[in-house]
Backbone and ligand atoms as CSV (ligand in chain L), in Angstrom:
chain,resi,resn,atom,element,x,y,z
A,1,UNK,N,N,-2.384,-15.727,-10.536
A,1,UNK,CA,C,-1.077,-15.512,-9.947
A,1,UNK,C,C,-0.927,-16.441,-8.739
A,2,UNK,N,N,0.159,-17.188,-8.687
A,2,UNK,CA,C,0.354,-18.088,-7.553
A,2,UNK,C,C,0.690,-17.300,-6.296
A,3,UNK,N,N,0.429,-17.908,-5.159
A,3,UNK,CA,C,0.741,-17.277,-3.878
A,3,UNK,C,C,2.253,-17.131,-3.760
A,4,UNK,N,N,2.733,-15.997,-3.256
A,4,UNK,CA,C,4.160,-15.733,-3.126
A,4,UNK,C,C,4.758,-16.391,-1.896
A,5,UNK,N,N,3.929,-16.907,-1.022
A,5,UNK,CA,C,4.426,-17.409,0.243
A,5,UNK,C,C,4.252,-18.921,0.334
A,6,UNK,N,N,5.283,-19.608,0.816
A,6,UNK,CA,C,5.136,-21.037,1.009
A,6,UNK,C,C,4.665,-21.321,2.434
A,7,UNK,N,N,4.426,-22.587,2.715
A,7,UNK,CA,C,3.862,-22.966,4.013
A,7,UNK,C,C,4.791,-22.569,5.158
A,8,UNK,N,N,6.081,-22.779,4.985
A,8,UNK,CA,C,7.034,-22.443,6.046
A,8,UNK,C,C,7.018,-20.942,6.351
A,9,UNK,N,N,7.001,-20.134,5.301
A,9,UNK,CA,C,6.966,-18.681,5.509
A,9,UNK,C,C,5.693,-18.269,6.229
A,10,UNK,N,N,4.589,-18.883,5.847
A,10,UNK,CA,C,3.318,-18.537,6.482
A,10,UNK,C,C,3.341,-18.881,7.961
A,11,UNK,N,N,3.810,-20.078,8.288
A,11,UNK,CA,C,3.819,-20.504,9.686
A,11,UNK,C,C,4.778,-19.656,10.521
A,12,UNK,N,N,5.898,-19.288,9.925
A,12,UNK,CA,C,6.846,-18.436,10.644
A,12,UNK,C,C,6.224,-17.066,10.921
A,13,UNK,N,N,5.598,-16.523,9.905
A,13,UNK,CA,C,4.951,-15.217,10.079
A,13,UNK,C,C,3.818,-15.314,11.084
A,14,UNK,N,N,3.117,-16.436,11.073
A,14,UNK,CA,C,1.999,-16.618,12.000
A,14,UNK,C,C,2.479,-16.585,13.444
A,15,UNK,N,N,3.678,-17.115,13.671
A,15,UNK,CA,C,4.216,-17.142,15.025
A,15,UNK,C,C,4.695,-15.771,15.476
A,16,UNK,N,N,5.069,-14.921,14.550
A,16,UNK,CA,C,5.686,-13.643,14.895
A,16,UNK,C,C,4.771,-12.437,14.764
A,17,UNK,N,N,3.816,-12.508,13.869
A,17,UNK,CA,C,3.044,-11.307,13.543
A,17,UNK,C,C,1.765,-11.190,14.356
A,18,UNK,N,N,1.354,-9.949,14.647
A,18,UNK,CA,C,0.040,-9.741,15.239
A,18,UNK,C,C,-1.023,-10.262,14.274
A,19,UNK,N,N,-2.148,-10.748,14.770
A,19,UNK,CA,C,-3.155,-11.346,13.895
A,19,UNK,C,C,-3.613,-10.433,12.755
A,20,UNK,N,N,-3.810,-9.173,13.023
A,20,UNK,CA,C,-4.285,-8.275,11.978
A,20,UNK,C,C,-3.271,-8.106,10.863
A,21,UNK,N,N,-2.017,-8.003,11.231
A,21,UNK,CA,C,-0.966,-7.830,10.230
A,21,UNK,C,C,-0.822,-9.088,9.385
A,22,UNK,N,N,-0.918,-10.231,10.030
A,22,UNK,CA,C,-0.809,-11.487,9.294
A,22,UNK,C,C,-1.923,-11.589,8.264
A,23,UNK,N,N,-3.124,-11.281,8.682
A,23,UNK,CA,C,-4.247,-11.325,7.755
A,23,UNK,C,C,-4.009,-10.381,6.595
A,24,UNK,N,N,-3.512,-9.189,6.914
A,24,UNK,CA,C,-3.271,-8.216,5.853
A,24,UNK,C,C,-2.209,-8.714,4.887
A,25,UNK,N,N,-1.168,-9.356,5.420
A,25,UNK,CA,C,-0.052,-9.737,4.567
A,25,UNK,C,C,-0.389,-10.888,3.628
A,26,UNK,N,N,-1.182,-11.819,4.086
A,26,UNK,CA,C,-1.381,-13.011,3.281
A,26,UNK,C,C,-2.731,-13.079,2.567
A,27,UNK,N,N,-3.606,-12.199,2.860
A,27,UNK,CA,C,-4.938,-12.336,2.285
A,27,UNK,C,C,-5.179,-11.449,1.084
A,28,UNK,N,N,-4.284,-10.550,0.772
A,28,UNK,CA,C,-4.601,-9.564,-0.239
A,28,UNK,C,C,-3.846,-9.712,-1.553
A,29,UNK,N,N,-3.049,-10.724,-1.711
A,29,UNK,CA,C,-2.290,-10.841,-2.938
A,29,UNK,C,C,-3.185,-10.913,-4.159
A,30,UNK,N,N,-4.358,-11.477,-4.008
A,30,UNK,CA,C,-5.279,-11.596,-5.124
A,30,UNK,C,C,-6.410,-10.573,-5.034
A,31,UNK,N,N,-6.339,-9.661,-4.107
A,31,UNK,CA,C,-7.442,-8.744,-3.846
A,31,UNK,C,C,-7.650,-7.722,-4.951
A,32,UNK,N,N,-8.792,-7.043,-4.884
A,32,UNK,CA,C,-9.075,-6.004,-5.880
A,32,UNK,C,C,-8.179,-4.792,-5.682
A,33,UNK,N,N,-8.076,-4.005,-6.715
A,33,UNK,CA,C,-7.324,-2.756,-6.637
A,33,UNK,C,C,-8.166,-1.740,-5.857
A,34,UNK,N,N,-7.528,-0.959,-5.029
A,34,UNK,CA,C,-8.229,0.065,-4.263
A,34,UNK,C,C,-8.962,1.006,-5.226
A,35,UNK,N,N,-10.236,1.176,-4.989
A,35,UNK,CA,C,-11.060,2.026,-5.849
A,35,UNK,C,C,-10.931,3.490,-5.433
A,36,UNK,N,N,-11.148,4.364,-6.371
A,36,UNK,CA,C,-11.043,5.800,-6.099
A,36,UNK,C,C,-12.026,6.240,-5.021
A,37,UNK,N,N,-13.162,5.563,-4.933
A,37,UNK,CA,C,-14.163,5.959,-3.941
A,37,UNK,C,C,-14.105,5.116,-2.670
A,38,UNK,N,N,-13.041,4.369,-2.500
A,38,UNK,CA,C,-12.848,3.599,-1.274
A,38,UNK,C,C,-12.818,4.580,-0.099
A,39,UNK,N,N,-13.581,4.334,0.966
A,39,UNK,CA,C,-13.623,5.292,2.086
A,39,UNK,C,C,-12.252,5.559,2.713
A,40,UNK,N,N,-11.431,4.525,2.849
A,40,UNK,CA,C,-10.096,4.735,3.419
A,40,UNK,C,C,-9.239,5.554,2.463
A,41,UNK,N,N,-9.360,5.270,1.177
A,41,UNK,CA,C,-8.614,6.034,0.184
A,41,UNK,C,C,-9.008,7.514,0.245
A,42,UNK,N,N,-10.273,7.756,0.354
A,42,UNK,CA,C,-10.755,9.136,0.425
A,42,UNK,C,C,-10.227,9.829,1.681
A,43,UNK,N,N,-10.256,9.115,2.789
A,43,UNK,CA,C,-9.822,9.710,4.064
A,43,UNK,C,C,-8.325,10.029,4.069
A,44,UNK,N,N,-7.547,9.228,3.332
A,44,UNK,CA,C,-6.090,9.409,3.346
A,44,UNK,C,C,-5.552,10.051,2.077
A,45,UNK,N,N,-6.425,10.451,1.187
A,45,UNK,CA,C,-5.987,11.105,-0.042
A,45,UNK,C,C,-5.289,10.178,-1.013
A,46,UNK,N,N,-5.577,8.876,-0.930
A,46,UNK,CA,C,-4.925,7.930,-1.836
A,46,UNK,C,C,-5.337,8.195,-3.281
A,47,UNK,N,N,-4.342,8.169,-4.165
A,47,UNK,CA,C,-4.588,8.235,-5.600
A,47,UNK,C,C,-3.709,7.197,-6.283
A,48,UNK,N,N,-4.152,6.715,-7.426
A,48,UNK,CA,C,-3.408,5.693,-8.165
A,48,UNK,C,C,-2.154,6.255,-8.812
A,49,UNK,N,N,-2.151,7.557,-9.074
A,49,UNK,CA,C,-1.010,8.216,-9.713
A,49,UNK,C,C,-0.549,9.361,-8.805
A,50,UNK,N,N,0.604,9.202,-8.215
A,50,UNK,CA,C,1.082,10.196,-7.236
A,50,UNK,C,C,1.255,11.584,-7.828
A,51,UNK,N,N,1.353,11.698,-9.142
A,51,UNK,CA,C,1.517,13.031,-9.741
A,51,UNK,C,C,0.189,13.794,-9.773
A,52,UNK,N,N,-0.889,13.117,-9.428
A,52,UNK,CA,C,-2.205,13.752,-9.467
A,52,UNK,C,C,-2.734,14.122,-8.082
A,53,UNK,N,N,-1.874,14.108,-7.085
A,53,UNK,CA,C,-2.291,14.473,-5.734
A,53,UNK,C,C,-2.662,15.956,-5.692
A,54,UNK,N,N,-3.757,16.260,-5.034
A,54,UNK,CA,C,-4.152,17.644,-4.815
A,54,UNK,C,C,-3.284,18.180,-3.675
A,55,UNK,N,N,-2.188,18.834,-4.034
A,55,UNK,CA,C,-1.228,19.264,-3.018
A,55,UNK,C,C,-1.755,20.413,-2.153
A,56,UNK,N,N,-2.787,21.080,-2.610
A,56,UNK,CA,C,-3.402,22.104,-1.765
A,56,UNK,C,C,-4.111,21.436,-0.594
A,57,UNK,N,N,-4.671,20.283,-0.859
A,57,UNK,CA,C,-5.391,19.551,0.188
A,57,UNK,C,C,-4.455,18.666,1.000
A,58,UNK,N,N,-3.389,18.179,0.369
A,58,UNK,CA,C,-2.448,17.257,1.016
A,58,UNK,C,C,-1.042,17.847,0.942
A,59,UNK,N,N,-0.724,18.823,1.795
A,59,UNK,CA,C,0.559,19.544,1.719
A,59,UNK,C,C,1.791,18.673,1.949
A,60,UNK,N,N,1.617,17.548,2.587
A,60,UNK,CA,C,2.769,16.641,2.766
A,60,UNK,C,C,3.393,16.295,1.426
A,61,UNK,N,N,2.577,16.167,0.418
A,61,UNK,CA,C,3.049,15.820,-0.923
A,61,UNK,C,C,3.668,17.023,-1.632
A,62,UNK,N,N,3.419,18.214,-1.105
A,62,UNK,CA,C,3.919,19.429,-1.740
A,62,UNK,C,C,5.275,19.859,-1.193
A,63,UNK,N,N,5.739,19.249,-0.135
A,63,UNK,CA,C,6.997,19.642,0.488
A,63,UNK,C,C,8.189,19.390,-0.414
A,64,UNK,N,N,9.369,19.746,0.090
A,64,UNK,CA,C,10.598,19.620,-0.695
A,64,UNK,C,C,10.819,18.193,-1.183
A,65,UNK,N,N,10.438,17.234,-0.394
A,65,UNK,CA,C,10.626,15.836,-0.781
A,65,UNK,C,C,9.338,15.195,-1.297
A,66,UNK,N,N,8.317,15.995,-1.431
A,66,UNK,CA,C,7.010,15.448,-1.801
A,66,UNK,C,C,6.948,14.847,-3.184
A,67,UNK,N,N,7.637,15.452,-4.126
A,67,UNK,CA,C,7.540,14.985,-5.507
A,67,UNK,C,C,7.983,13.538,-5.659
A,68,UNK,N,N,8.924,13.107,-4.855
A,68,UNK,CA,C,9.433,11.742,-4.974
A,68,UNK,C,C,8.637,10.709,-4.213
A,69,UNK,N,N,7.647,11.156,-3.459
A,69,UNK,CA,C,6.881,10.209,-2.653
A,69,UNK,C,C,5.908,9.410,-3.506
A,70,UNK,N,N,5.983,8.106,-3.397
A,70,UNK,CA,C,4.996,7.225,-4.026
A,70,UNK,C,C,5.079,5.875,-3.330
A,71,UNK,N,N,4.122,5.027,-3.603
A,71,UNK,CA,C,4.039,3.765,-2.872
A,71,UNK,C,C,5.332,2.958,-2.938
A,72,UNK,N,N,5.973,2.930,-4.077
A,72,UNK,CA,C,7.146,2.071,-4.215
A,72,UNK,C,C,8.294,2.457,-3.282
A,73,UNK,N,N,8.319,3.692,-2.791
A,73,UNK,CA,C,9.377,4.039,-1.844
A,73,UNK,C,C,8.814,4.352,-0.463
A,74,UNK,N,N,7.648,3.815,-0.185
A,74,UNK,CA,C,7.027,3.923,1.133
A,74,UNK,C,C,7.468,2.715,1.968
A,75,UNK,N,N,7.734,2.942,3.228
A,75,UNK,CA,C,8.285,1.898,4.103
A,75,UNK,C,C,7.369,0.694,4.260
A,76,UNK,N,N,6.078,0.860,4.094
A,76,UNK,CA,C,5.183,-0.268,4.347
A,76,UNK,C,C,4.664,-0.917,3.071
A,77,UNK,N,N,5.142,-0.484,1.939
A,77,UNK,CA,C,4.722,-1.066,0.658
A,77,UNK,C,C,5.455,-2.368,0.402
A,78,UNK,N,N,4.729,-3.364,-0.101
A,78,UNK,CA,C,5.324,-4.633,-0.510
A,78,UNK,C,C,4.910,-4.898,-1.950
A,79,UNK,N,N,5.866,-4.885,-2.847
A,79,UNK,CA,C,5.575,-5.058,-4.270
A,79,UNK,C,C,5.082,-6.470,-4.570
A,80,UNK,N,N,4.069,-6.552,-5.430
A,80,UNK,CA,C,3.605,-7.833,-5.963
A,80,UNK,C,C,4.186,-8.045,-7.354
A,81,UNK,N,N,4.236,-6.952,-8.112
A,81,UNK,CA,C,4.816,-6.966,-9.445
A,81,UNK,C,C,5.201,-5.523,-9.763
A,82,UNK,N,N,5.468,-5.230,-11.028
A,82,UNK,CA,C,5.890,-3.873,-11.378
A,82,UNK,C,C,4.795,-2.827,-11.202
A,83,UNK,N,N,3.548,-3.260,-11.274
A,83,UNK,CA,C,2.439,-2.307,-11.269
A,83,UNK,C,C,1.672,-2.208,-9.957
A,84,UNK,N,N,1.700,-3.266,-9.168
A,84,UNK,CA,C,0.885,-3.284,-7.952
A,84,UNK,C,C,1.637,-3.849,-6.762
A,85,UNK,N,N,1.141,-3.468,-5.589
A,85,UNK,CA,C,1.692,-4.010,-4.361
A,85,UNK,C,C,0.621,-4.028,-3.300
A,86,UNK,N,N,1.019,-4.381,-2.093
A,86,UNK,CA,C,0.078,-4.416,-0.989
A,86,UNK,C,C,0.542,-3.465,0.095
A,87,UNK,N,N,-0.429,-3.003,0.851
A,87,UNK,CA,C,-0.202,-2.035,1.907
A,87,UNK,C,C,-1.124,-2.410,3.061
A,88,UNK,N,N,-0.610,-2.530,4.279
A,88,UNK,CA,C,-1.459,-2.922,5.405
A,88,UNK,C,C,-2.641,-1.987,5.651
A,89,UNK,N,N,-2.532,-0.766,5.224
A,89,UNK,CA,C,-3.648,0.170,5.413
A,89,UNK,C,C,-4.855,-0.257,4.590
A,90,UNK,N,N,-4.597,-0.874,3.453
A,90,UNK,CA,C,-5.682,-1.325,2.573
A,90,UNK,C,C,-5.685,-2.858,2.543
A,91,UNK,N,N,-5.893,-3.449,3.678
A,91,UNK,CA,C,-5.867,-4.907,3.803
A,91,UNK,C,C,-6.873,-5.557,2.861
A,92,UNK,N,N,-6.430,-6.583,2.176
A,92,UNK,CA,C,-7.308,-7.313,1.265
A,92,UNK,C,C,-7.388,-6.707,-0.120
A,93,UNK,N,N,-6.636,-5.626,-0.354
A,93,UNK,CA,C,-6.687,-4.946,-1.650
A,93,UNK,C,C,-5.268,-4.674,-2.134
A,94,UNK,N,N,-5.170,-4.292,-3.388
A,94,UNK,CA,C,-3.877,-3.930,-3.963
A,94,UNK,C,C,-3.834,-2.422,-4.209
A,95,UNK,N,N,-2.641,-1.875,-4.087
A,95,UNK,CA,C,-2.445,-0.457,-4.404
A,95,UNK,C,C,-1.537,-0.352,-5.623
A,96,UNK,N,N,-1.642,0.754,-6.312
A,96,UNK,CA,C,-0.802,0.985,-7.492
A,96,UNK,C,C,0.625,1.327,-7.054
A,97,UNK,N,N,1.589,0.811,-7.783
A,97,UNK,CA,C,2.994,1.114,-7.492
A,97,UNK,C,C,3.243,2.617,-7.529
A,98,UNK,N,N,2.565,3.297,-8.428
A,98,UNK,CA,C,2.749,4.747,-8.571
A,98,UNK,C,C,1.780,5.539,-7.696
A,99,UNK,N,N,1.099,4.859,-6.789
A,99,UNK,CA,C,0.121,5.530,-5.937
A,99,UNK,C,C,0.765,6.334,-4.816
A,100,UNK,N,N,-0.092,6.952,-4.036
A,100,UNK,CA,C,0.359,7.738,-2.883
A,100,UNK,C,C,-0.822,7.933,-1.954
A,101,UNK,N,N,-0.510,8.035,-0.671
A,101,UNK,CA,C,-1.512,8.493,0.299
A,101,UNK,C,C,-0.792,9.257,1.399
A,102,UNK,N,N,-1.565,9.912,2.230
A,102,UNK,CA,C,-0.997,10.793,3.252
A,102,UNK,C,C,-0.295,10.042,4.380
A,103,UNK,N,N,-0.363,8.725,4.368
A,103,UNK,CA,C,0.359,7.928,5.366
A,103,UNK,C,C,1.738,7.510,4.870
A,104,UNK,N,N,2.150,8.038,3.741
A,104,UNK,CA,C,3.461,7.676,3.181
A,104,UNK,C,C,4.545,7.886,4.239
A,105,UNK,N,N,5.466,6.907,4.328
A,105,UNK,CA,C,6.607,6.970,5.244
A,105,UNK,C,C,7.852,6.578,4.458
A,106,UNK,N,N,8.888,7.353,4.588
A,106,UNK,CA,C,10.131,7.075,3.847
A,106,UNK,C,C,10.655,5.677,4.146
A,107,UNK,N,N,11.037,4.983,3.095
A,107,UNK,CA,C,11.615,3.635,3.235
A,107,UNK,C,C,13.030,3.713,3.769
L,1,LIG,S1,S,0.840,3.978,3.179
L,1,LIG,FE1,FE,2.463,3.954,1.647
L,1,LIG,S2,S,2.158,2.058,0.476
L,1,LIG,FE2,FE,0.268,2.467,1.612
L,1,LIG,S3,S,-1.010,3.572,0.114
L,1,LIG,FE3,FE,0.056,5.089,1.385
L,1,LIG,S4,S,1.913,5.604,0.225
L,1,LIG,FE4,FE,1.097,3.693,-0.643
């Protein structure tokens, strides 16, 4: 998969973004998919399929608006394609479009 960003976009982002965010944004397009046993995933309740969240353990997902929560409508998700995207929480890796974690924020 070719890089989604051209040189001008990279340099502009470099001038504006904090170093950590820049690294997260440009380094993970080709990264591995977040594994189920990833320590950050475990800590935040990340799952590849938002319908499989243990709502007893993660009540945020059980609330009135919980059913609709998934990565694709999270404010910090950036789609790469129909199936995967990137998330600054998992820098260097890809998350599933249908995923979810307890850091979900409405877009
Ligand atoms: S913070 Fe948002 S985009 Fe990142 S894994 Fe959690 S729900 Fe998905």
